[in-house]
C-alpha positions in Angstrom: 0.0 0.0 0.0 2.8 2.5 0.8 4.2 2.0 -2.8 0.8 3.1 -4.2 0.7 6.2 -1.9 4.3 7.1 -2.8 3.5 6.7 -6.5 0.4 8.9 -6.2 2.5 11.6 -4.4 5.1 11.4 -7.1 2.5 11.8 -9.8 0.9 14.8 -8.0 4.3 16.4 -7.8 4.9 15.9 -11.5 1.5 17.3 -12.4 2.2 20.4 -10.3 5.6 20.9 -12.0 3.9 20.6 -15.4 1.3 23.1 -14.5 4.0 25.7 -14.0 5.3 25.0 -17.5 1.9 25.5 -19.2 1.2 29.1 -20.1 -2.2 30.3 -18.8 -2.5 27.6 -16.2 -3.5 28.6 -12.7 -0.1 27.8 -11.2 1.7 30.2 -13.5 -1.0 32.9 -13.9 0.1 36.2 -12.5 -1.8 39.4 -12.7 -0.3 41.7 -15.3 -0.9 45.4 -15.8 -3.2 46.0 -18.8 -3.2 49.1 -20.9 -6.9 50.2 -21.3 -5.9 52.4 -24.2 -4.3 49.4 -25.9 -7.3 47.2 -25.2 -9.6 49.9 -26.5 -7.6 50.2 -29.8 -8.9 46.7 -30.6 -12.5 47.9 -30.4 -12.6 51.4 -31.8 -10.7 53.6 -34.2 -7.8 55.8 -32.8 -9.8 59.0 -33.5 -12.8 57.7 -31.6 -10.6 56.6 -28.8 -8.9 60.0 -28.5 -12.2 61.8 -28.7 -13.7 59.6 -25.9 -10.6 60.1 -23.7 -10.9 63.9 -24.1 -14.6 63.8 -23.4 -14.0 61.8 -20.2 -11.2 64.2 -19.1 -13.4 67.2 -19.6 -16.3 65.5 -17.7 -14.1 64.7 -14.8 -12.6 68.2 -14.6 -16.0 69.8 -15.1 -17.3 67.8 -12.1 -14.2 68.8 -9.9 -14.6 72.5 -10.8 -18.2 72.7 -9.4 
């Protein structure tokens, strides 16, 4: 019975080591900073993106100046 337990532990260890090697697996997943501007470029044109950013800035400053 102890040989079976030892073999299972070895297999669990090997699986955990393999998880580290697989990109995107939970074992190797680390939060990374994401550029919202870069992500938005995939969805809208640069002109629309810049216009939206400027509108958002003016809305924020308009609120703070009240």
